N, CA, C, O and the ligand as a Tripos MOL2 file, in Angstrom:
@<TRIPOS>MOLECULE
protein
  269   267    68     0     0
PROTEIN
NO_CHARGES

@<TRIPOS>ATOM
      1 N         -21.9700  -38.9380   10.3930 N.3       1 MET1
      2 CA        -21.4520  -37.8580   11.4020 C.3       1 MET1
      3 C         -22.1110  -38.0240   12.7600 C.2       1 MET1
      4 O         -23.3340  -38.1600   12.7800 O.2       1 MET1
      5 N         -21.4680  -38.0260   13.8280 N.am      2 PRO2
      6 CA        -22.0060  -38.1880   15.2080 C.3       2 PRO2
      7 C         -22.8440  -36.9540   15.3250 C.2       2 PRO2
      8 O         -22.6690  -35.9310   14.6630 O.2       2 PRO2
      9 N         -23.9080  -37.1740   16.3600 N.am      3 VAL3
     10 CA        -24.8720  -36.1540   16.5970 C.3       3 VAL3
     11 C         -24.1560  -34.8160   17.1010 C.2       3 VAL3
     12 O         -24.4490  -33.6680   16.7680 O.2       3 VAL3
     13 N         -23.1890  -35.2110   17.9440 N.am      4 GLY4
     14 CA        -22.3110  -33.8780   18.4960 C.3       4 GLY4
     15 C         -21.7990  -33.0040   17.6710 C.2       4 GLY4
     16 O         -21.7920  -31.7920   17.8870 O.2       4 GLY4
     17 N         -21.2360  -33.6740   16.4570 N.am      5 GLU5
     18 CA        -20.6570  -32.9370   15.4870 C.3       5 GLU5
     19 C         -21.6580  -32.0070   14.7010 C.2       5 GLU5
     20 O         -21.4050  -30.8480   14.3720 O.2       5 GLU5
     21 N         -22.8120  -32.6750   14.4530 N.am      6 ARG6
     22 CA        -23.8620  -32.0840   13.7800 C.3       6 ARG6
     23 C         -24.2940  -30.8320   14.4300 C.2       6 ARG6
     24 O         -24.4020  -29.7740   13.8100 O.2       6 ARG6
     25 N         -24.5540  -30.9740   15.7590 N.am      7 VAL7
     26 CA        -24.9820  -29.7710   16.6100 C.3       7 VAL7
     27 C         -23.7820  -28.6890   16.5610 C.2       7 VAL7
     28 O         -24.0470  -27.5030   16.3630 O.2       7 VAL7
     29 N         -22.6840  -29.0580   16.7170 N.am      8 LEU8
     30 CA        -21.5110  -28.0900   16.6800 C.3       8 LEU8
     31 C         -21.4560  -27.4570   15.3200 C.2       8 LEU8
     32 O         -21.1360  -26.2710   15.2460 O.2       8 LEU8
     33 N         -21.7070  -28.0640   14.3620 N.am      9 SER9
     34 CA        -21.7090  -27.4810   12.9310 C.3       9 SER9
     35 C         -22.7310  -26.4580   12.8080 C.2       9 SER9
     36 O         -22.4880  -25.4150   12.2010 O.2       9 SER9
     37 N         -23.8700  -26.6900   13.3480 N.am     10 LEU10
     38 CA        -25.1370  -25.7560   13.2550 C.3      10 LEU10
     39 C         -24.7610  -24.5570   14.0410 C.2      10 LEU10
     40 O         -24.9380  -23.4130   13.6230 O.2      10 LEU10
     41 N         -24.2650  -24.8300   15.1250 N.am     11 ALA11
     42 CA        -24.0470  -23.8420   16.1790 C.3      11 ALA11
     43 C         -23.0100  -22.7890   15.5940 C.2      11 ALA11
     44 O         -23.1340  -21.5750   15.7600 O.2      11 ALA11
     45 N         -21.9920  -23.3800   14.9030 N.am     12 ARG12
     46 CA        -21.0200  -22.6070   14.3410 C.3      12 ARG12
     47 C         -21.6150  -21.7640   13.1950 C.2      12 ARG12
     48 O         -21.2520  -20.5990   13.0310 O.2      12 ARG12
     49 N         -22.4860  -22.3280   12.4400 N.am     13 GLN13
     50 CA        -23.1150  -21.5340   11.3160 C.3      13 GLN13
     51 C         -23.8890  -20.3460   11.9900 C.2      13 GLN13
     52 O         -23.7980  -19.1810   11.6040 O.2      13 GLN13
     53 N         -24.6490  -20.7650   13.0250 N.am     14 LEU14
     54 CA        -25.5910  -19.6770   13.7300 C.3      14 LEU14
     55 C         -24.8720  -18.6900   14.4200 C.2      14 LEU14
     56 O         -25.3490  -17.5660   14.5770 O.2      14 LEU14
     57 N         -23.7610  -19.0090   14.8470 N.am     15 HIS15
     58 CA        -23.0530  -18.1720   15.8310 C.3      15 HIS15
     59 C         -22.4670  -16.8570   15.0110 C.2      15 HIS15
     60 O         -22.3070  -15.7570   15.5410 O.2      15 HIS15
     61 N         -22.2240  -17.1080   13.8620 N.am     16 CYS16
     62 CA        -21.5030  -16.0820   13.0610 C.3      16 CYS16
     63 C         -22.6290  -15.1860   12.3410 C.2      16 CYS16
     64 O         -22.3260  -14.1820   11.6960 O.2      16 CYS16
     65 N         -23.8910  -15.6100   12.4970 N.am     17 MET17
     66 CA        -24.8650  -14.8990   11.7980 C.3      17 MET17
     67 C         -25.5930  -13.8440   12.3330 C.2      17 MET17
     68 O         -26.3060  -13.9730   13.3280 O.2      17 MET17
     69 N         -25.4240  -12.6470   11.6260 N.am     18 THR18
     70 CA        -26.3570  -11.5610   11.8260 C.3      18 THR18
     71 C         -26.8060  -11.1070   10.4950 C.2      18 THR18
     72 O         -25.9830  -10.6220    9.7190 O.2      18 THR18
     73 N         -28.0200  -11.2240   10.1810 N.am     19 GLU19
     74 CA        -28.5640  -10.8390    8.8390 C.3      19 GLU19
     75 C         -29.3210   -9.4790    8.8920 C.2      19 GLU19
     76 O         -29.9660   -9.1170    9.8750 O.2      19 GLU19
     77 N         -29.1840   -8.7640    7.7500 N.am     20 GLU20
     78 CA        -30.1290   -7.4950    7.9060 C.3      20 GLU20
     79 C         -31.3730   -7.8110    6.9940 C.2      20 GLU20
     80 O         -31.2550   -8.2850    5.8640 O.2      20 GLU20
     81 N         -32.4920   -7.5280    7.5470 N.am     21 CYS21
     82 CA        -33.6820   -7.9110    6.8180 C.3      21 CYS21
     83 C         -33.9620   -6.9030    5.6780 C.2      21 CYS21
     84 O         -33.9920   -5.6910    5.8880 O.2      21 CYS21
     85 N         -34.1700   -7.4750    4.4240 N.am     22 ASP22
     86 CA        -34.2280   -6.5720    3.2640 C.3      22 ASP22
     87 C         -35.5780   -5.9020    3.2770 C.2      22 ASP22
     88 O         -35.6980   -4.9240    2.5400 O.2      22 ASP22
     89 N         -36.5850   -6.2660    3.9820 N.am     23 THR23
     90 CA        -37.8320   -5.9050    4.0560 C.3      23 THR23
     91 C         -38.1320   -4.6710    5.0560 C.2      23 THR23
     92 O         -38.8010   -3.7010    4.7000 O.2      23 THR23
     93 N         -37.5620   -4.8100    6.3570 N.am     24 CYS24
     94 CA        -37.8320   -3.7540    7.4100 C.3      24 CYS24
     95 C         -36.4880   -3.2600    7.7620 C.2      24 CYS24
     96 O         -36.4430   -2.2670    8.4870 O.2      24 CYS24
     97 N         -35.3180   -3.8300    7.3400 N.am     25 GLY25
     98 CA        -34.0280   -3.1850    7.6340 C.3      25 GLY25
     99 C         -33.5200   -3.5940    9.1360 C.2      25 GLY25
    100 O         -32.4450   -3.1990    9.5880 O.2      25 GLY25
    101 N         -34.3540   -4.3650    9.7890 N.am     26 ARG26
    102 CA        -33.7640   -4.7660   11.0110 C.3      26 ARG26
    103 C         -32.5720   -5.6810   10.9860 C.2      26 ARG26
    104 O         -32.4600   -6.4810   10.0580 O.2      26 ARG26
    105 N         -31.6540   -5.6150   11.9650 N.am     27 SER27
    106 CA        -30.4890   -6.7200   12.0600 C.3      27 SER27
    107 C         -31.1330   -7.5870   12.8960 C.2      27 SER27
    108 O         -31.8280   -7.2610   13.8580 O.2      27 SER27
    109 N         -30.8550   -8.8860   12.4530 N.am     28 VAL28
    110 CA        -31.3920  -10.0350   13.1860 C.3      28 VAL28
    111 C         -30.1920  -11.0840   13.5100 C.2      28 VAL28
    112 O         -29.4630  -11.6430   12.6900 O.2      28 VAL28
    113 N         -30.1830  -11.1840   14.7400 N.am     29 SER29
    114 CA        -29.2880  -12.4150   15.2750 C.3      29 SER29
    115 C         -29.6620  -13.7080   15.1510 C.2      29 SER29
    116 O         -30.8630  -13.8620   14.9280 O.2      29 SER29
    117 N         -28.9630  -14.7410   15.2310 N.am     30 ALA30
    118 CA        -29.5240  -16.0670   15.0910 C.3      30 ALA30
    119 C         -30.4840  -16.4380   16.1810 C.2      30 ALA30
    120 O         -31.4110  -17.2240   15.9870 O.2      30 ALA30
    121 N         -30.2230  -15.8010   17.4390 N.am     31 ASP31
    122 CA        -31.0670  -16.0630   18.5030 C.3      31 ASP31
    123 C         -32.4280  -15.4090   18.2840 C.2      31 ASP31
    124 O         -33.4450  -15.9700   18.6910 O.2      31 ASP31
    125 N         -32.4690  -14.3310   17.7010 N.am     32 GLU32
    126 CA        -33.7910  -13.6920   17.3790 C.3      32 GLU32
    127 C         -34.6560  -14.1230   16.2730 C.2      32 GLU32
    128 O         -35.8720  -13.9330   16.2610 O.2      32 GLU32
    129 N         -33.8770  -14.8090   15.1830 N.am     33 ALA33
    130 CA        -34.6900  -15.2980   14.0240 C.3      33 ALA33
    131 C         -35.6410  -16.3690   14.3540 C.2      33 ALA33
    132 O         -35.4320  -17.1970   15.2400 O.2      33 ALA33
    133 N         -36.6610  -16.3310   13.6370 N.am     34 ILE34
    134 CA        -37.7080  -17.4210   13.6640 C.3      34 ILE34
    135 C         -37.2310  -18.5340   12.7320 C.2      34 ILE34
    136 O         -36.8040  -18.3270   11.5960 O.2      34 ILE34
    137 N         -37.3440  -19.7730   13.3310 N.am     35 ARG35
    138 CA        -37.0010  -20.9520   12.3160 C.3      35 ARG35
    139 C         -38.2520  -21.4590   11.7350 C.2      35 ARG35
    140 O         -39.2200  -21.6780   12.4640 O.2      35 ARG35
    141 N         -38.2900  -21.6460   10.5420 N.am     36 ARG36
    142 CA        -39.5050  -22.2470    9.7680 C.3      36 ARG36
    143 C         -38.8570  -23.3830    8.8070 C.2      36 ARG36
    144 O         -37.6630  -23.4160    8.5120 O.2      36 ARG36
    145 N         -39.7870  -24.2610    8.3910 N.am     37 GLU37
    146 CA        -39.5430  -25.2150    7.4350 C.3      37 GLU37
    147 C         -39.2110  -24.5580    6.1130 C.2      37 GLU37
    148 O         -39.7720  -23.4910    5.8630 O.2      37 GLU37
    149 N         -38.4040  -25.0460    5.2810 N.am     38 THR38
    150 CA        -38.1020  -24.5920    4.1140 C.3      38 THR38
    151 C         -39.3280  -24.5920    3.1180 C.2      38 THR38
    152 O         -40.2790  -25.3450    3.3270 O.2      38 THR38
    153 N         -39.2950  -23.7450    2.0400 N.am     39 ILE39
    154 CA        -40.2410  -23.9010    1.1280 C.3      39 ILE39
    155 C         -39.6690  -24.5650   -0.1920 C.2      39 ILE39
    156 O         -38.5480  -24.2790   -0.6110 O.2      39 ILE39
    157 N         -40.5140  -25.4750   -0.8250 N.am     40 GLY40
    158 CA        -40.0850  -25.9450   -2.0070 C.3      40 GLY40
    159 C         -39.5970  -27.4650   -1.8370 C.2      40 GLY40
    160 O         -40.1940  -28.1810   -1.0330 O.2      40 GLY40
    161 N         -38.6090  -27.9240   -2.5220 N.am     41 ASP41
    162 CA        -38.1880  -29.2690   -2.4480 C.3      41 ASP41
    163 C         -37.2810  -29.6910   -1.6030 C.2      41 ASP41
    164 O         -36.9690  -30.8800   -1.5500 O.2      41 ASP41
    165 N         -36.7200  -28.7280   -0.7990 N.am     42 LEU42
    166 CA        -35.5300  -29.1900    0.2170 C.3      42 LEU42
    167 C         -36.0740  -29.9860    1.3700 C.2      42 LEU42
    168 O         -37.1660  -29.7350    1.8820 O.2      42 LEU42
    169 N         -35.3620  -30.8500    1.7210 N.am     43 ASP43
    170 CA        -35.6090  -31.8120    2.7950 C.3      43 ASP43
    171 C         -35.4820  -31.0810    4.0890 C.2      43 ASP43
    172 O         -34.4360  -30.5580    4.4720 O.2      43 ASP43
    173 N         -36.7010  -31.0770    4.7900 N.am     44 THR44
    174 CA        -36.8840  -30.3350    6.1100 C.3      44 THR44
    175 C         -36.0940  -30.9680    7.1560 C.2      44 THR44
    176 O         -35.9150  -30.3110    8.1820 O.2      44 THR44
    177 N         -35.6270  -32.0520    7.0740 N.am     45 ASP45
    178 CA        -34.6550  -32.6650    7.9640 C.3      45 ASP45
    179 C         -33.3000  -32.0950    7.8740 C.2      45 ASP45
    180 O         -32.5420  -32.2040    8.8380 O.2      45 ASP45
    181 N         -32.9250  -31.4830    6.7720 N.am     46 ARG46
    182 CA        -31.7730  -31.1340    6.4660 C.3      46 ARG46
    183 C         -31.4870  -29.5680    6.2870 C.2      46 ARG46
    184 O         -30.3690  -29.0540    6.2690 O.2      46 ARG46
    185 N         -32.6690  -28.9340    6.1620 N.am     47 TRP47
    186 CA        -32.5580  -27.4000    5.8660 C.3      47 TRP47
    187 C         -33.7240  -26.6680    6.8570 C.2      47 TRP47
    188 O         -34.7990  -27.2190    7.0920 O.2      47 TRP47
    189 N         -33.4330  -25.6450    7.2780 N.am     48 GLN48
    190 CA        -34.2580  -24.7100    8.0020 C.3      48 GLN48
    191 C         -34.2320  -23.2930    7.4910 C.2      48 GLN48
    192 O         -33.1330  -22.8040    7.2300 O.2      48 GLN48
    193 N         -35.3050  -22.6000    7.3250 N.am     49 THR49
    194 CA        -35.1490  -21.2440    7.0370 C.3      49 THR49
    195 C         -35.4050  -20.1950    8.2520 C.2      49 THR49
    196 O         -36.3290  -20.2770    9.0620 O.2      49 THR49
    197 N         -34.5140  -19.3090    8.2180 N.am     50 LEU50
    198 CA        -34.4960  -18.3760    9.5000 C.3      50 LEU50
    199 C         -35.2210  -17.0610    8.8190 C.2      50 LEU50
    200 O         -34.9340  -16.6100    7.7100 O.2      50 LEU50
    201 N         -36.1900  -16.5570    9.6880 N.am     51 CYS51
    202 CA        -36.9020  -15.4570    9.1570 C.3      51 CYS51
    203 C         -36.9250  -14.4270   10.2600 C.2      51 CYS51
    204 O         -36.7040  -14.6980   11.4400 O.2      51 CYS51
    205 N         -37.2140  -13.2010    9.7830 N.am     52 CYS52
    206 CA        -37.1910  -12.0180   10.6410 C.3      52 CYS52
    207 C         -38.2950  -11.9110   11.6330 C.2      52 CYS52
    208 O         -39.4680  -11.9730   11.2670 O.2      52 CYS52
    209 N         -37.9260  -11.7380   12.9760 N.am     53 PRO53
    210 CA        -39.0260  -11.7640   13.9220 C.3      53 PRO53
    211 C         -39.9370  -10.6410   13.8740 C.2      53 PRO53
    212 O         -40.9460  -10.7060   14.5760 O.2      53 PRO53
    213 N         -39.7280   -9.5730   13.1190 N.am     54 ASP54
    214 CA        -40.5700   -8.3710   13.0630 C.3      54 ASP54
    215 C         -41.5330   -8.4210   11.8420 C.2      54 ASP54
    216 O         -42.7110   -8.0760   11.9380 O.2      54 ASP54
    217 N         -40.9350   -8.8950   10.6200 N.am     55 CYS55
    218 CA        -41.9570   -8.8730    9.5650 C.3      55 CYS55
    219 C         -42.1350  -10.2990    8.9370 C.2      55 CYS55
    220 O         -43.0360  -10.5450    8.1340 O.2      55 CYS55
    221 N         -41.2670  -11.1650    9.3330 N.am     56 GLY56
    222 CA        -41.4650  -12.5550    8.9380 C.3      56 GLY56
    223 C         -40.9000  -12.8210    7.6300 C.2      56 GLY56
    224 O         -41.2030  -13.8450    7.0180 O.2      56 GLY56
    225 N         -40.0210  -11.8780    7.1240 N.am     57 ALA57
    226 CA        -39.4060  -12.0990    5.7950 C.3      57 ALA57
    227 C         -38.4020  -13.1270    5.9990 C.2      57 ALA57
    228 O         -37.8240  -13.2720    7.0770 O.2      57 ALA57
    229 N         -38.1670  -13.9250    4.8540 N.am     58 ARG58
    230 CA        -37.0330  -14.8590    4.9350 C.3      58 ARG58
    231 C         -35.5690  -14.3160    4.8710 C.2      58 ARG58
    232 O         -35.1450  -13.5610    3.9960 O.2      58 ARG58
    233 N         -34.9420  -14.7550    5.8050 N.am     59 LEU59
    234 CA        -33.4780  -14.2080    5.8550 C.3      59 LEU59
    235 C         -32.3340  -15.1520    5.2470 C.2      59 LEU59
    236 O         -31.4210  -14.7600    4.5210 O.2      59 LEU59
    237 N         -32.5300  -16.3380    5.6350 N.am     60 ARG60
    238 CA        -31.3790  -17.3060    5.1250 C.3      60 ARG60
    239 C         -31.8700  -18.6680    5.3340 C.2      60 ARG60
    240 O         -32.6890  -18.9430    6.2100 O.2      60 ARG60
    241 N         -31.3700  -19.5110    4.5290 N.am     61 THR61
    242 CA        -31.7870  -21.0640    4.8160 C.3      61 THR61
    243 C         -30.5060  -21.7090    5.1990 C.2      61 THR61
    244 O         -29.4900  -21.4590    4.5490 O.2      61 THR61
    245 N         -30.4860  -22.5030    6.1870 N.am     62 VAL62
    246 CA        -29.4220  -22.9260    6.8960 C.3      62 VAL62
    247 C         -29.4550  -24.5980    6.6770 C.2      62 VAL62
    248 O         -30.5110  -25.2260    6.5940 O.2      62 VAL62
    249 N         -28.2220  -25.1610    6.6050 N.am     63 PHE63
    250 CA        -28.0540  -26.6200    6.4610 C.3      63 PHE63
    251 C         -27.9370  -27.1910    7.9060 C.2      63 PHE63
    252 O         -26.9690  -26.8630    8.5930 O.2      63 PHE63
    253 N         -28.8310  -27.9820    8.3600 N.am     64 VAL64
    254 CA        -28.7780  -28.5610    9.7600 C.3      64 VAL64
    255 C         -28.3740  -30.0980    9.6890 C.2      64 VAL64
    256 O         -28.5000  -30.7980   10.6940 O.2      64 VAL64
    257 N         -27.9730  -30.5250    8.7070 N.am     65 GLY65
    258 CA        -27.3580  -31.9280    8.4770 C.3      65 GLY65
    259 C         -28.2850  -32.9530    7.9730 C.2      65 GLY65
    260 O         -29.3160  -32.5720    7.4180 O.2      65 GLY65
    261 N         -28.0380  -34.2190    8.1010 N.am     66 PRO66
    262 CA        -26.8640  -34.7970    8.7680 C.3      66 PRO66
    263 C         -25.6630  -34.9670    8.0880 C.2      66 PRO66
    264 O         -24.6900  -35.4010    8.7060 O.2      66 PRO66
    265 N         -25.5720  -34.6420    6.7010 N.am     67 ASP67
    266 CA        -24.2440  -34.5660    6.0760 C.3      67 ASP67
    267 C         -24.1170  -33.4890    5.0390 C.2      67 ASP67
    268 O         -23.0510  -33.3270    4.4450 O.2      67 ASP67
    269 ZN        -38.0320   -7.7570    8.6850 Zn       68 ZN68
@<TRIPOS>BOND
     1     1     2 1
     2     2     3 1
     3     3     4 2
     4     3     5 am
     5     5     6 1
     6     6     7 1
     7     7     8 2
     8     7     9 am
     9     9    10 1
    10    10    11 1
    11    11    12 2
    12    11    13 am
    13    13    14 1
    14    14    15 1
    15    15    16 2
    16    15    17 am
    17    17    18 1
    18    18    19 1
    19    19    20 2
    20    19    21 am
    21    21    22 1
    22    22    23 1
    23    23    24 2
    24    23    25 am
    25    25    26 1
    26    26    27 1
    27    27    28 2
    28    27    29 am
    29    29    30 1
    30    30    31 1
    31    31    32 2
    32    31    33 am
    33    33    34 1
    34    34    35 1
    35    35    36 2
    36    35    37 am
    37    37    38 1
    38    38    39 1
    39    39    40 2
    40    39    41 am
    41    41    42 1
    42    42    43 1
    43    43    44 2
    44    43    45 am
    45    45    46 1
    46    46    47 1
    47    47    48 2
    48    47    49 am
    49    49    50 1
    50    50    51 1
    51    51    52 2
    52    51    53 am
    53    53    54 1
    54    54    55 1
    55    55    56 2
    56    55    57 am
    57    57    58 1
    58    58    59 1
    59    59    60 2
    60    59    61 am
    61    61    62 1
    62    62    63 1
    63    63    64 2
    64    63    65 am
    65    65    66 1
    66    66    67 1
    67    67    68 2
    68    67    69 am
    69    69    70 1
    70    70    71 1
    71    71    72 2
    72    71    73 am
    73    73    74 1
    74    74    75 1
    75    75    76 2
    76    75    77 am
    77    77    78 1
    78    78    79 1
    79    79    80 2
    80    79    81 am
    81    81    82 1
    82    82    83 1
    83    83    84 2
    84    83    85 am
    85    85    86 1
    86    86    87 1
    87    87    88 2
    88    87    89 am
    89    89    90 1
    90    90    91 1
    91    91    92 2
    92    91    93 am
    93    93    94 1
    94    94    95 1
    95    95    96 2
    96    95    97 am
    97    97    98 1
    98    98    99 1
    99    99   100 2
   100    99   101 am
   101   101   102 1
   102   102   103 1
   103   103   104 2
   104   103   105 am
   105   105   106 1
   106   106   107 1
   107   107   108 2
   108   107   109 am
   109   109   110 1
   110   110   111 1
   111   111   112 2
   112   111   113 am
   113   113   114 1
   114   114   115 1
   115   115   116 2
   116   115   117 am
   117   117   118 1
   118   118   119 1
   119   119   120 2
   120   119   121 am
   121   121   122 1
   122   122   123 1
   123   123   124 2
   124   123   125 am
   125   125   126 1
   126   126   127 1
   127   127   128 2
   128   127   129 am
   129   129   130 1
   130   130   131 1
   131   131   132 2
   132   131   133 am
   133   133   134 1
   134   134   135 1
   135   135   136 2
   136   135   137 am
   137   137   138 1
   138   138   139 1
   139   139   140 2
   140   139   141 am
   141   141   142 1
   142   142   143 1
   143   143   144 2
   144   143   145 am
   145   145   146 1
   146   146   147 1
   147   147   148 2
   148   147   149 am
   149   149   150 1
   150   150   151 1
   151   151   152 2
   152   151   153 am
   153   153   154 1
   154   154   155 1
   155   155   156 2
   156   155   157 am
   157   157   158 1
   158   158   159 1
   159   159   160 2
   160   159   161 am
   161   161   162 1
   162   162   163 1
   163   163   164 2
   164   163   165 am
   165   165   166 1
   166   166   167 1
   167   167   168 2
   168   167   169 am
   169   169   170 1
   170   170   171 1
   171   171   172 2
   172   171   173 am
   173   173   174 1
   174   174   175 1
   175   175   176 2
   176   175   177 am
   177   177   178 1
   178   178   179 1
   179   179   180 2
   180   179   181 am
   181   181   182 1
   182   182   183 1
   183   183   184 2
   184   183   185 am
   185   185   186 1
   186   186   187 1
   187   187   188 2
   188   187   189 am
   189   189   190 1
   190   190   191 1
   191   191   192 2
   192   191   193 am
   193   193   194 1
   194   194   195 1
   195   195   196 2
   196   195   197 am
   197   197   198 1
   198   198   199 1
   199   199   200 2
   200   199   201 am
   201   201   202 1
   202   202   203 1
   203   203   204 2
   204   203   205 am
   205   205   206 1
   206   206   207 1
   207   207   208 2
   208   207   209 am
   209   209   210 1
   210   210   211 1
   211   211   212 2
   212   211   213 am
   213   213   214 1
   214   214   215 1
   215   215   216 2
   216   215   217 am
   217   217   218 1
   218   218   219 1
   219   219   220 2
   220   219   221 am
   221   221   222 1
   222   222   223 1
   223   223   224 2
   224   223   225 am
   225   225   226 1
   226   226   227 1
   227   227   228 2
   228   227   229 am
   229   229   230 1
   230   230   231 1
   231   231   232 2
   232   231   233 am
   233   233   234 1
   234   234   235 1
   235   235   236 2
   236   235   237 am
   237   237   238 1
   238   238   239 1
   239   239   240 2
   240   239   241 am
   241   241   242 1
   242   242   243 1
   243   243   244 2
   244   243   245 am
   245   245   246 1
   246   246   247 1
   247   247   248 2
   248   247   249 am
   249   249   250 1
   250   250   251 1
   251   251   252 2
   252   251   253 am
   253   253   254 1
   254   254   255 1
   255   255   256 2
   256   255   257 am
   257   257   258 1
   258   258   259 1
   259   259   260 2
   260   259   261 am
   261   261   262 1
   262   262   263 1
   263   263   264 2
   264   263   265 am
   265   265   266 1
   266   266   267 1
   267   267   268 2
@<TRIPOS>SUBSTRUCTURE
     1 MET1         2 RESIDUE 1 A MET
     2 PRO2         6 RESIDUE 1 A PRO
     3 VAL3        10 RESIDUE 1 A VAL
     4 GLY4        14 RESIDUE 1 A GLY
     5 GLU5        18 RESIDUE 1 A GLU
     6 ARG6        22 RESIDUE 1 A ARG
     7 VAL7        26 RESIDUE 1 A VAL
     8 LEU8        30 RESIDUE 1 A LEU
     9 SER9        34 RESIDUE 1 A SER
    10 LEU10       38 RESIDUE 1 A LEU
    11 ALA11       42 RESIDUE 1 A ALA
    12 ARG12       46 RESIDUE 1 A ARG
    13 GLN13       50 RESIDUE 1 A GLN
    14 LEU14       54 RESIDUE 1 A LEU
    15 HIS15       58 RESIDUE 1 A HIS
    16 CYS16       62 RESIDUE 1 A CYS
    17 MET17       66 RESIDUE 1 A MET
    18 THR18       70 RESIDUE 1 A THR
    19 GLU19       74 RESIDUE 1 A GLU
    20 GLU20       78 RESIDUE 1 A GLU
    21 CYS21       82 RESIDUE 1 A CYS
    22 ASP22       86 RESIDUE 1 A ASP
    23 THR23       90 RESIDUE 1 A THR
    24 CYS24       94 RESIDUE 1 A CYS
    25 GLY25       98 RESIDUE 1 A GLY
    26 ARG26      102 RESIDUE 1 A ARG
    27 SER27      106 RESIDUE 1 A SER
    28 VAL28      110 RESIDUE 1 A VAL
    29 SER29      114 RESIDUE 1 A SER
    30 ALA30      118 RESIDUE 1 A ALA
    31 ASP31      122 RESIDUE 1 A ASP
    32 GLU32      126 RESIDUE 1 A GLU
    33 ALA33      130 RESIDUE 1 A ALA
    34 ILE34      134 RESIDUE 1 A ILE
    35 ARG35      138 RESIDUE 1 A ARG
    36 ARG36      142 RESIDUE 1 A ARG
    37 GLU37      146 RESIDUE 1 A GLU
    38 THR38      150 RESIDUE 1 A THR
    39 ILE39      154 RESIDUE 1 A ILE
    40 GLY40      158 RESIDUE 1 A GLY
    41 ASP41      162 RESIDUE 1 A ASP
    42 LEU42      166 RESIDUE 1 A LEU
    43 ASP43      170 RESIDUE 1 A ASP
    44 THR44      174 RESIDUE 1 A THR
    45 ASP45      178 RESIDUE 1 A ASP
    46 ARG46      182 RESIDUE 1 A ARG
    47 TRP47      186 RESIDUE 1 A TRP
    48 GLN48      190 RESIDUE 1 A GLN
    49 THR49      194 RESIDUE 1 A THR
    50 LEU50      198 RESIDUE 1 A LEU
    51 CYS51      202 RESIDUE 1 A CYS
    52 CYS52      206 RESIDUE 1 A CYS
    53 PRO53      210 RESIDUE 1 A PRO
    54 ASP54      214 RESIDUE 1 A ASP
    55 CYS55      218 RESIDUE 1 A CYS
    56 GLY56      222 RESIDUE 1 A GLY
    57 ALA57      226 RESIDUE 1 A ALA
    58 ARG58      230 RESIDUE 1 A ARG
    59 LEU59      234 RESIDUE 1 A LEU
    60 ARG60      238 RESIDUE 1 A ARG
    61 THR61      242 RESIDUE 1 A THR
    62 VAL62      246 RESIDUE 1 A VAL
    63 PHE63      250 RESIDUE 1 A PHE
    64 VAL64      254 RESIDUE 1 A VAL
    65 GLY65      258 RESIDUE 1 A GLY
    66 PRO66      262 RESIDUE 1 A PRO
    67 ASP67      266 RESIDUE 1 A ASP
    68 ZN68       269 GROUP 0 **** ****
């Protein structure tokens, strides 16, 4: 997949995202979320974890490519 499509794909995922934090109850948009490497066996080139900017709780793991 061309890089342009990969970026667009990720942007599309994040654009729609607003997660409510289970820990502190805050609504977190994709722009506000902190990105971290995933925990466990997932390939960090392909997956990133979005975390709450207030309490640091994990909100969602997103696929960032390449396929
Ligand atoms: Zn939180």
